[in-house]
NUVO-634087 format. One record per residue (C-alpha): residue number from 1; x, y, z; residue in three letters. Coordinates in nm, 2 decimals, m for minus. Each point is the difference from the previous one (the first is absolute). Layout:
BEGIN
NODE   seq        X        Y        Z   type
NODE   NUM        X        Y        Z    ALA
...
END
This chain:
BEGIN
NODE   seq        X        Y        Z   type
NODE     1     1.84     9.99    13.33    MET
NODE     2    m0.09    m0.33    m0.17    TYR
NODE     3    m0.38     0.05     0.07    SER
NODE     4     0.05     0.24    m0.27    ASN
NODE     5     0.09    m0.26    m0.27    PHE
NODE     6    m0.34    m0.18     0.11    LYS
NODE     7    m0.17     0.29    m0.07    GLU
NODE     8     0.15     0.12    m0.31    GLN
NODE     9    m0.09    m0.36    m0.10    ALA
NODE    10    m0.34     0.02     0.08    ILE
NODE    11    m0.01     0.32    m0.19    GLU
NODE    12     0.15    m0.15    m0.32    TYR
NODE    13    m0.26    m0.32     0.05    VAL
NODE    14    m0.28     0.25    m0.02    LYS
NODE    15     0.08     0.16    m0.31    GLN
NODE    16     0.09    m0.36    m0.16    ALA
NODE    17    m0.31    m0.14     0.09    VAL
NODE    18    m0.18     0.32    m0.17    HIS
NODE    19     0.16    m0.02    m0.30    GLU
NODE    20    m0.04    m0.36     0.00    ASP
NODE    21    m0.37    m0.02     0.02    ASN
NODE    22    m0.05     0.29    m0.25    ALA
NODE    23     0.23    m0.23    m0.23    GLY
NODE    24     0.29     0.23    m0.02    ASN
NODE    25     0.23    m0.27     0.03    TYR
NODE    26     0.30     0.17    m0.16    ALA
NODE    27    m0.01     0.23     0.29    LYS
NODE    28    m0.10    m0.25     0.29    ALA
NODE    29     0.31    m0.23    m0.08    PHE
NODE    30     0.24     0.25     0.10    PRO
NODE    31    m0.18     0.12     0.33    LEU
NODE    32    m0.04    m0.33     0.12    TYR
NODE    33     0.34    m0.05    m0.07    MET
NODE    34     0.12     0.32     0.22    ASN
NODE    35    m0.22    m0.15     0.29    ALA
NODE    36     0.15    m0.34    m0.05    LEU
NODE    37     0.33     0.23     0.06    GLU
NODE    38    m0.11     0.17     0.31    TYR
NODE    39    m0.18    m0.31     0.15    PHE
NODE    40     0.33    m0.21    m0.05    LYS
NODE    41     0.18     0.27     0.15    THR
NODE    42    m0.25     0.02     0.33    HIS
NODE    43     0.05    m0.39     0.05    LEU
NODE    44     0.34     0.04     0.08    LYS
NODE    45    m0.05     0.21     0.28    TYR
NODE    46    m0.33    m0.13     0.13    GLU
NODE    47     0.04    m0.23     0.32    LYS
NODE    48    m0.36    m0.10     0.10    ASN
NODE    49    m0.03    m0.34    m0.19    PRO
NODE    50    m0.40     0.01    m0.05    LYS
NODE    51     0.04     0.31    m0.17    ILE
NODE    52     0.30    m0.10    m0.18    LYS
NODE    53    m0.19    m0.31    m0.11    GLU
NODE    54    m0.32     0.24    m0.12    ALA
NODE    55     0.25     0.22    m0.20    ILE
NODE    56     0.15    m0.32    m0.17    THR
NODE    57    m0.35    m0.10    m0.07    GLN
NODE    58    m0.10     0.32    m0.19    LYS
NODE    59     0.36     0.01    m0.17    PHE
NODE    60    m0.06    m0.35    m0.15    THR
NODE    61    m0.35     0.10    m0.14    GLU
NODE    62     0.12     0.35    m0.13    TYR
NODE    63     0.30    m0.18    m0.18    LEU
NODE    64    m0.23    m0.23    m0.16    ARG
NODE    65    m0.23     0.22    m0.11    ARG
NODE    66     0.28     0.25    m0.13    ALA
NODE    67     0.15    m0.32    m0.17    GLU
NODE    68    m0.35    m0.06    m0.16    GLU
NODE    69     0.00     0.36    m0.15    ILE
NODE    70     0.36    m0.03    m0.12    ARG
NODE    71    m0.08    m0.29    m0.19    ALA
NODE    72    m0.30     0.17    m0.17    VAL
NODE    73     0.21     0.36    m0.09    LEU
NODE    74     0.25    m0.26    m0.16    ASP
NODE    75    m0.25    m0.17    m0.20    ASP
NODE    76    m0.22     0.25    m0.13    GLY
NODE    77     0.07     0.33     0.14    GLY
NODE    78    m0.26     0.21     0.23    PRO
NODE    79    m0.25    m0.01    m0.26    GLY
NODE    80    m0.07    m0.41    m0.01    SER
NODE    81     0.00     0.01     0.37    ALA
NODE    82    m0.27     0.26     0.02    SER
NODE    83    m0.21    m0.17    m0.24    ASN
NODE    84    m0.10    m0.28     0.22    GLY
NODE    85     0.05     0.14     0.36    GLY
NODE    86     0.12    m0.22     0.26    ASP
NODE    87    m0.10    m0.32    m0.20    ALA
NODE    88     0.27     0.11    m0.24    ALA
NODE    89     0.27     0.01     0.30    VAL
NODE    90    m0.09    m0.32     0.15    ALA
NODE    91     0.00    m0.21    m0.30    SER
NODE    92     0.34     0.14    m0.10    ARG
NODE    93    m0.02    m0.03    m0.40    PRO
NODE    94     0.29    m0.15    m0.15    LYS
NODE    95    m0.01     0.13    m0.36    THR
NODE    96    m0.04     0.40    m0.09    LYS
NODE    97    m0.37     0.07    m0.14    PRO
NODE    98     0.06     0.08    m0.37    LYS
NODE    99    m0.25     0.24    m0.06    ASP
NODE   100     0.17     0.24     0.26    GLY
NODE   101     0.32     0.18    m0.04    GLU
NODE   102     0.21    m0.24    m0.01    GLY
NODE   103     0.07    m0.02    m0.37    GLY
NODE   104    m0.14    m0.20    m0.28    GLY
NODE   105     0.20    m0.33     0.14    ASP
NODE   106    m0.07     0.02     0.36    GLY
NODE   107     0.37     0.08     0.07    GLU
NODE   108     0.09     0.29     0.20    ASP
NODE   109     0.35     0.12    m0.19    PRO
NODE   110     0.12     0.12     0.34    GLU
NODE   111    m0.03    m0.35     0.16    GLN
NODE   112     0.17    m0.15    m0.34    VAL
NODE   113     0.29     0.22     0.05    LYS
NODE   114     0.04    m0.09     0.38    LEU
NODE   115    m0.01    m0.35    m0.09    ARG
NODE   116     0.24     0.04    m0.26    ALA
NODE   117     0.28     0.12     0.25    GLY
NODE   118    m0.06    m0.26     0.23    LEU
NODE   119     0.03    m0.26    m0.26    ASN
NODE   120     0.37     0.03     0.05    SER
NODE   121    m0.04    m0.09     0.35    ALA
NODE   122    m0.09    m0.38    m0.08    ILE
NODE   123     0.33    m0.20     0.01    VAL
NODE   124    m0.09    m0.23    m0.35    ARG
NODE   125     0.34    m0.17     0.01    GLU
NODE   126     0.07    m0.22     0.30    LYS
NODE   127     0.32     0.10     0.22    PRO
NODE   128     0.11    m0.38     0.01    ASN
NODE   129     0.10     0.05     0.36    ILE
NODE   130    m0.15    m0.34     0.19    LYS
NODE   131    m0.06    m0.07     0.35    TRP
NODE   132     0.31    m0.20     0.02    SER
NODE   133     0.21     0.33    m0.07    ASP
NODE   134    m0.12     0.17     0.30    VAL
NODE   135     0.22    m0.09     0.25    ALA
NODE   136    m0.17    m0.05     0.35    GLY
NODE   137    m0.36     0.16     0.11    LEU
NODE   138    m0.15    m0.31     0.00    GLU
NODE   139    m0.33     0.14     0.19    SER
NODE   140    m0.01     0.28    m0.22    ALA
NODE   141     0.04    m0.24    m0.32    LYS
NODE   142    m0.26    m0.26     0.14    GLN
NODE   143    m0.25     0.31     0.07    ALA
NODE   144     0.02     0.13    m0.33    LEU
NODE   145    m0.04    m0.32    m0.17    GLN
NODE   146    m0.30    m0.06     0.21    GLU
NODE   147    m0.16     0.33    m0.12    ALA
NODE   148     0.14     0.00    m0.38    VAL
NODE   149     0.03    m0.37    m0.10    ILE
NODE   150    m0.27    m0.20     0.19    LEU
NODE   151    m0.29     0.21    m0.08    PRO
NODE   152     0.05    m0.01    m0.39    VAL
NODE   153     0.13    m0.42     0.01    LYS
NODE   154    m0.22    m0.09     0.30    PHE
NODE   155    m0.32     0.21     0.01    PRO
NODE   156    m0.17    m0.30     0.16    GLN
NODE   157     0.21     0.08     0.33    PHE
NODE   158    m0.15     0.31     0.04    PHE
NODE   159    m0.38    m0.04     0.08    THR
NODE   160    m0.21     0.14     0.29    GLY
NODE   161     0.19     0.20     0.24    LYS
NODE   162     0.36    m0.10    m0.14    ARG
NODE   163     0.09     0.30    m0.21    ARG
NODE   164     0.32     0.10    m0.17    PRO
NODE   165     0.22     0.29     0.13    TRP
NODE   166    m0.11     0.31    m0.16    ARG
NODE   167     0.29     0.22     0.05    ALA
NODE   168     0.37    m0.03     0.12    PHE
NODE   169     0.26     0.26     0.12    LEU
NODE   170     0.38    m0.13    m0.01    LEU
NODE   171     0.19     0.26     0.18    TYR
NODE   172     0.39     0.00     0.12    GLY
NODE   173     0.31     0.21    m0.02    PRO
NODE   174     0.12     0.06    m0.41    PRO
NODE   175     0.10    m0.28    m0.19    GLY
NODE   176    m0.12    m0.28     0.16    THR
NODE   177    m0.19    m0.13    m0.25    GLY
NODE   178    m0.36     0.13     0.01    LYS
NODE   179    m0.03     0.08    m0.38    SER
NODE   180     0.20    m0.33    m0.07    TYR
NODE   181    m0.25    m0.19     0.17    LEU
NODE   182    m0.28     0.21    m0.20    ALA
NODE   183     0.17    m0.11    m0.30    LYS
NODE   184    m0.02    m0.36     0.10    ALA
NODE   185    m0.33     0.04     0.09    VAL
NODE   186    m0.05     0.15    m0.40    ALA
NODE   187     0.18    m0.33    m0.12    THR
NODE   188    m0.17    m0.26     0.19    GLU
NODE   189    m0.37     0.13     0.00    ALA
NODE   190    m0.23    m0.07    m0.28    GLU
NODE   191    m0.13     0.35     0.03    SER
NODE   192    m0.01     0.33    m0.18    THR
NODE   193     0.27     0.23     0.20    PHE
NODE   194     0.02     0.37     0.02    PHE
NODE   195     0.29     0.16     0.15    SER
NODE   196    m0.04     0.35     0.07    VAL
NODE   197     0.21     0.27     0.19    SER
NODE   198    m0.11     0.32     0.11    SER
NODE   199     0.08     0.17    m0.30    SER
NODE   200    m0.22    m0.22    m0.21    ASP
NODE   201    m0.30     0.14     0.25    LEU
NODE   202     0.07     0.34     0.07    VAL
NODE   203    m0.13     0.27    m0.26    SER
NODE   204     0.08     0.35    m0.01    LYS
NODE   205    m0.37     0.03    m0.13    TRP
NODE   206    m0.25     0.07     0.26    MET
NODE   207    m0.23    m0.28     0.06    GLY
NODE   208     0.22    m0.26    m0.21    GLU
NODE   209     0.17    m0.17     0.22    SER
NODE   210    m0.33    m0.13     0.18    GLU
NODE   211    m0.11    m0.09    m0.34    LYS
NODE   212     0.34    m0.21    m0.06    LEU
NODE   213    m0.04    m0.19     0.31    VAL
NODE   214    m0.38    m0.07    m0.04    SER
NODE   215     0.09    m0.13    m0.36    ASN
NODE   216     0.30    m0.20     0.09    LEU
NODE   217    m0.23    m0.20     0.27    PHE
NODE   218    m0.26    m0.02    m0.26    GLU
NODE   219     0.22    m0.14    m0.29    MET
NODE   220     0.14    m0.25     0.28    ALA
NODE   221    m0.38    m0.10     0.10    ARG
NODE   222    m0.02    m0.07    m0.41    GLU
NODE   223     0.31    m0.19    m0.06    SER
NODE   224    m0.07    m0.20     0.33    ALA
NODE   225     0.19    m0.21     0.15    PRO
NODE   226     0.23     0.28     0.02    SER
NODE   227     0.26     0.17     0.23    ILE
NODE   228     0.05     0.37     0.05    ILE
NODE   229     0.37     0.06     0.10    PHE
NODE   230     0.07     0.32     0.17    ILE
NODE   231     0.37     0.10     0.07    ASP
NODE   232     0.10     0.25     0.25    GLU
NODE   233    m0.37     0.04     0.12    ILE
NODE   234     0.12     0.25     0.23    ASP
NODE   235     0.04     0.25    m0.24    SER
NODE   236    m0.39    m0.04    m0.08    LEU
NODE   237    m0.15    m0.08     0.34    GLY
NODE   238     0.22     0.17     0.25    GLY
NODE   239    m0.16     0.15     0.32    GLN
NODE   240    m0.33     0.24    m0.05    ARG
NODE   241    m0.01     0.32     0.18    GLY
NODE   242     0.40     0.12    m0.05    GLU
NODE   243     0.04     0.35    m0.06    GLY
NODE   244     0.16    m0.04    m0.30    ASN
NODE   245    m0.27    m0.23    m0.14    GLU
NODE   246    m0.16     0.13    m0.34    SER
NODE   247    m0.41    m0.04    m0.07    GLU
NODE   248     0.08    m0.23    m0.28    ALA
NODE   249     0.25    m0.20     0.17    SER
NODE   250    m0.30    m0.05     0.27    ARG
NODE   251    m0.28    m0.04    m0.29    ARG
NODE   252     0.24    m0.31    m0.11    ILE
NODE   253     0.07    m0.16     0.34    LYS
NODE   254    m0.43     0.02     0.04    THR
NODE   255     0.00    m0.18    m0.35    GLU
NODE   256     0.24    m0.27     0.09    ILE
NODE   257    m0.21    m0.07     0.33    LEU
NODE   258    m0.36    m0.01    m0.21    VAL
NODE   259     0.17    m0.25    m0.27    GLN
NODE   260     0.17    m0.22     0.26    MET
NODE   261    m0.34     0.00     0.17    GLN
NODE   262    m0.13    m0.16    m0.28    GLY
NODE   263    m0.36     0.10     0.08    VAL
NODE   264    m0.26    m0.12    m0.24    GLY
NODE   265     0.30    m0.20    m0.18    HIS
NODE   266     0.07    m0.38    m0.02    ASN
NODE   267     0.34     0.09     0.06    ASP
NODE   268     0.09    m0.38     0.12    GLN
NODE   269     0.23    m0.02    m0.32    LYS
NODE   270     0.21     0.31     0.05    VAL
NODE   271     0.28    m0.01     0.21    LEU
NODE   272     0.19     0.31     0.12    VAL
NODE   273     0.38    m0.04     0.02    LEU
NODE   274     0.21     0.31     0.17    ALA
NODE   275     0.32     0.05     0.09    ALA
NODE   276     0.17     0.28     0.23    THR
NODE   277     0.32     0.04     0.19    ASN
NODE   278    m0.19     0.24     0.24    THR
NODE   279    m0.31    m0.16     0.14    PRO
NODE   280    m0.04     0.27     0.28    TYR
NODE   281    m0.04     0.26    m0.26    ALA
NODE   282    m0.29    m0.18    m0.11    LEU
NODE   283    m0.41     0.13     0.09    ASP
NODE   284    m0.10    m0.22     0.25    GLN
NODE   285    m0.34    m0.02    m0.20    ALA
NODE   286     0.20    m0.13    m0.30    ILE
NODE   287     0.22    m0.25     0.22    ARG
NODE   288    m0.31    m0.12     0.16    ARG
NODE   289    m0.13    m0.11    m0.34    ARG
NODE   290     0.26    m0.23    m0.08    PHE
NODE   291    m0.08    m0.33     0.16    ASP
NODE   292     0.34    m0.15    m0.01    LYS
NODE   293     0.29     0.24     0.12    ARG
NODE   294     0.32    m0.22    m0.06    ILE
NODE   295     0.38     0.13     0.10    TYR
NODE   296     0.25    m0.05    m0.25    ILE
NODE   297     0.32    m0.05     0.23    PRO
NODE   298     0.35     0.03    m0.08    LEU
NODE   299     0.10    m0.35    m0.13    PRO
NODE   300     0.12    m0.29     0.27    ASP
NODE   301     0.33    m0.20    m0.07    LEU
NODE   302    m0.15    m0.25    m0.20    LYS
NODE   303    m0.18     0.27    m0.22    ALA
NODE   304     0.34     0.17    m0.07    ARG
NODE   305     0.13    m0.28    m0.12    GLN
NODE   306    m0.25    m0.10    m0.22    HIS
NODE   307    m0.02     0.40    m0.16    ILE
NODE   308     0.40    m0.06    m0.08    PHE
NODE   309    m0.08    m0.28    m0.20    LYS
NODE   310    m0.33     0.10    m0.16    VAL
NODE   311     0.21     0.32    m0.10    HIS
NODE   312     0.30    m0.18    m0.14    LEU
NODE   313    m0.25    m0.21    m0.18    GLY
NODE   314     0.22    m0.22    m0.28    ASP
NODE   315     0.29     0.23    m0.01    THR
NODE   316     0.35    m0.20     0.02    PRO
NODE   317     0.09    m0.02     0.36    HIS
NODE   318     0.25    m0.21     0.26    ASN
NODE   319    m0.19     0.02     0.31    LEU
NODE   320    m0.10    m0.26     0.19    THR
NODE   321    m0.33    m0.04     0.26    GLU
NODE   322     0.25     0.10     0.28    LYS
NODE   323     0.09     0.29    m0.19    ASP
NODE   324    m0.35     0.09    m0.04    PHE
NODE   325    m0.06    m0.06     0.38    GLU
NODE   326     0.33     0.26     0.07    SER
NODE   327    m0.16     0.24    m0.22    LEU
NODE   328    m0.31    m0.02     0.15    ALA
NODE   329     0.13     0.05     0.39    SER
NODE   330     0.20     0.31    m0.11    ARG
NODE   331    m0.30     0.20    m0.15    THR
NODE   332    m0.21    m0.01     0.32    GLU
NODE   333    m0.21     0.32    m0.04    GLY
NODE   334     0.01    m0.01    m0.38    PHE
NODE   335    m0.33     0.07    m0.16    SER
NODE   336    m0.08    m0.21    m0.32    GLY
NODE   337     0.05     0.30    m0.21    SER
NODE   338     0.39     0.06     0.17    ASP
NODE   339     0.04    m0.38    m0.06    ILE
NODE   340    m0.11     0.08    m0.38    SER
NODE   341     0.25     0.30    m0.02    VAL
NODE   342     0.27    m0.17     0.11    CYS
NODE   343    m0.05    m0.32    m0.24    VAL
NODE   344     0.00     0.21    m0.26    LYS
NODE   345     0.33     0.16     0.09    ASP
NODE   346     0.16    m0.31     0.02    VAL
NODE   347    m0.13    m0.10    m0.35    LEU
NODE   348     0.21     0.27    m0.12    PHE
NODE   349     0.34    m0.12     0.19    GLU
NODE   350     0.09    m0.26    m0.26    PRO
NODE   351    m0.06     0.25    m0.30    VAL
NODE   352     0.24     0.23     0.19    ARG
NODE   353     0.24    m0.25     0.10    LYS
NODE   354     0.01    m0.06    m0.38    THR
NODE   355     0.06     0.33    m0.12    GLN
NODE   356     0.32     0.05     0.25    ASP
NODE   357     0.14    m0.35    m0.06    ALA
NODE   358     0.34     0.00    m0.19    MET
NODE   359     0.00    m0.40    m0.07    TYR
NODE   360    m0.25    m0.24    m0.16    PHE
NODE   361     0.00    m0.35    m0.06    PHE
NODE   362    m0.20    m0.19    m0.25    LYS
NODE   363    m0.27    m0.24     0.18    THR
NODE   364    m0.08    m0.36    m0.17    SER
NODE   365    m0.26     0.16    m0.20    ASN
NODE   366     0.18     0.26    m0.17    GLY
NODE   367    m0.11     0.27     0.24    MET
NODE   368     0.26     0.26     0.13    TRP
NODE   369    m0.04     0.08     0.39    MET
NODE   370     0.20     0.21     0.25    PRO
NODE   371     0.27    m0.15     0.18    CYS
NODE   372     0.31     0.06     0.22    GLY
NODE   373     0.36    m0.03    m0.13    PRO
NODE   374     0.03    m0.32     0.15    LYS
NODE   375    m0.27    m0.15    m0.16    GLN
NODE   376     0.06    m0.30    m0.26    GLN
NODE   377    m0.01     0.10    m0.33    GLY
NODE   378    m0.02     0.39     0.08    ALA
NODE   379     0.09     0.23    m0.24    VAL
NODE   380     0.06     0.36     0.04    GLN
NODE   381    m0.23     0.23    m0.15    ILE
NODE   382    m0.28     0.22     0.06    SER
NODE   383    m0.37     0.01    m0.08    MET
NODE   384     0.01     0.27    m0.28    GLN
NODE   385     0.32    m0.21    m0.16    GLU
NODE   386    m0.20    m0.30    m0.02    LEU
NODE   387    m0.29     0.22    m0.14    ALA
NODE   388     0.21     0.15    m0.25    ALA
NODE   389     0.09    m0.33    m0.12    GLN
NODE   390    m0.33    m0.06    m0.06    GLY
NODE   391    m0.09    m0.21     0.27    LEU
NODE   392    m0.24     0.21     0.23    ALA
NODE   393    m0.31    m0.25    m0.03    SER
NODE   394     0.30    m0.29     0.13    GLN
NODE   395     0.06     0.22     0.37    ILE
NODE   396    m0.19    m0.16     0.26    LEU
NODE   397     0.01     0.16     0.32    PRO
NODE   398     0.09    m0.23     0.30    PRO
NODE   399    m0.30    m0.17     0.25    PRO
NODE   400    m0.07     0.20     0.28    ILE
NODE   401     0.18    m0.10     0.34    SER
NODE   402    m0.05     0.03     0.38    LYS
NODE   403     0.27     0.30    m0.03    THR
NODE   404    m0.22     0.21    m0.22    ASP
NODE   405    m0.26     0.00     0.27    PHE
NODE   406     0.26     0.05     0.24    ASP
NODE   407     0.15     0.33    m0.17    LYS
NODE   408    m0.40     0.13    m0.05    VAL
NODE   409    m0.15    m0.07     0.33    LEU
NODE   410     0.34     0.19     0.15    ALA
NODE   411    m0.16     0.36    m0.15    ARG
NODE   412    m0.37    m0.09     0.05    GLN
NODE   413    m0.21     0.06     0.31    ARG
NODE   414    m0.37    m0.05     0.05    PRO
NODE   415    m0.27     0.28    m0.09    THR
NODE   416    m0.25    m0.06     0.30    VAL
NODE   417     0.06     0.14     0.32    SER
NODE   418    m0.07    m0.16     0.34    LYS
NODE   419    m0.29     0.32     0.04    ALA
NODE   420    m0.16    m0.12    m0.30    ASP
NODE   421    m0.06    m0.33     0.13    LEU
NODE   422    m0.11     0.10     0.31    GLU
NODE   423    m0.25     0.20    m0.14    VAL
NODE   424    m0.12    m0.31    m0.24    HIS
NODE   425     0.01    m0.25     0.28    GLU
NODE   426    m0.20     0.26     0.24    ARG
NODE   427    m0.27     0.05    m0.30    PHE
NODE   428    m0.01    m0.40    m0.03    THR
NODE   429    m0.05    m0.04     0.39    ARG
NODE   430    m0.29     0.24    m0.01    GLU
NODE   431    m0.16    m0.05    m0.36    PHE
NODE   432     0.17    m0.27    m0.20    GLY
NODE   433     0.10    m0.38     0.01    GLU
NODE   434     0.35    m0.14    m0.13    GLU
NODE   435     0.06    m0.10    m0.33    GLY
END
């Protein structure tokens, strides 16, 4: 059956080359892309290594050619490409000709509209999450620092064959801190940070999704050094050839592949960072584009201890170091997100105590705090009664105690199943590395 894919690919190539030679680049481009799709499917089934190598070589040539044509079409439409034949394609003009159909100012209104939509993806305000806020994940942080911080601060380190990492895939169960790590990158990096989701790149208009992807990478190159963060990349880069896959979905994946390949572009200062909870759902060609695939596991004992402290922040509490150790050992199997939810719930416990309290005492600094009836200076009064006396601003909830955590943990369960973990650990053994 798979020989049909090869024949179909060759048929598309013949048509593409014919249109290409005639200067009909707008017709040649989709034909090349269809040929690439069929070649890719054929490669999945081809067992002979020599044939595989030959097809891969041809595939690379056609991919490069398709991208050259795409660049000319983006820069000036078929008219500008046909003026100069192959030379025009090879030279890849960066600006649109002003005597053509591009308008008096040389700006394509459609391009302006697409870029305006992507402008909202640029993170202009840093999220204020530092490396030190990220618990554990030392090797993930180190690899990201090598890719993000060092090339900008110490460009002299990256000479000769030493090149910074260009694409990172962060994968792991939900709630382990993949997006949190990306926020730390956005805070710490002196780079333009583009944060996009599938909804930013998927358009209902035919052919617009690919243009959005193309424009996103073009904007990142113009703003270099830059980082493109794609959250939930599996919703964009799922397995090709599945029964429910649409033509539009196939085209957007091909465009992501072409852009990540970076043929003809200087992409050394553009880093692609992506996150997924379902790494097996990723198309294998897209997965291979990520030179670093890092597993973000559930936090270990020390990391859980750190997460409790980070989320409590400067909220008044009377927990000791031993209490934090005890909380960490009791939350085996909890994700960072589970601990965050737990702490959020605990933060409201003092408020609930204050609302239900029937006794309050006045502290040395004139604030009213809930207490038991045997507390020295206890007054039998409710929060509402104190508020009615105009003392609402002087009511203070008590500091958080270990019993508040005991109460919340008694009703909370981890959200990541063992089956979930096994899937990610198997993927790590096959394709990834530990974070």
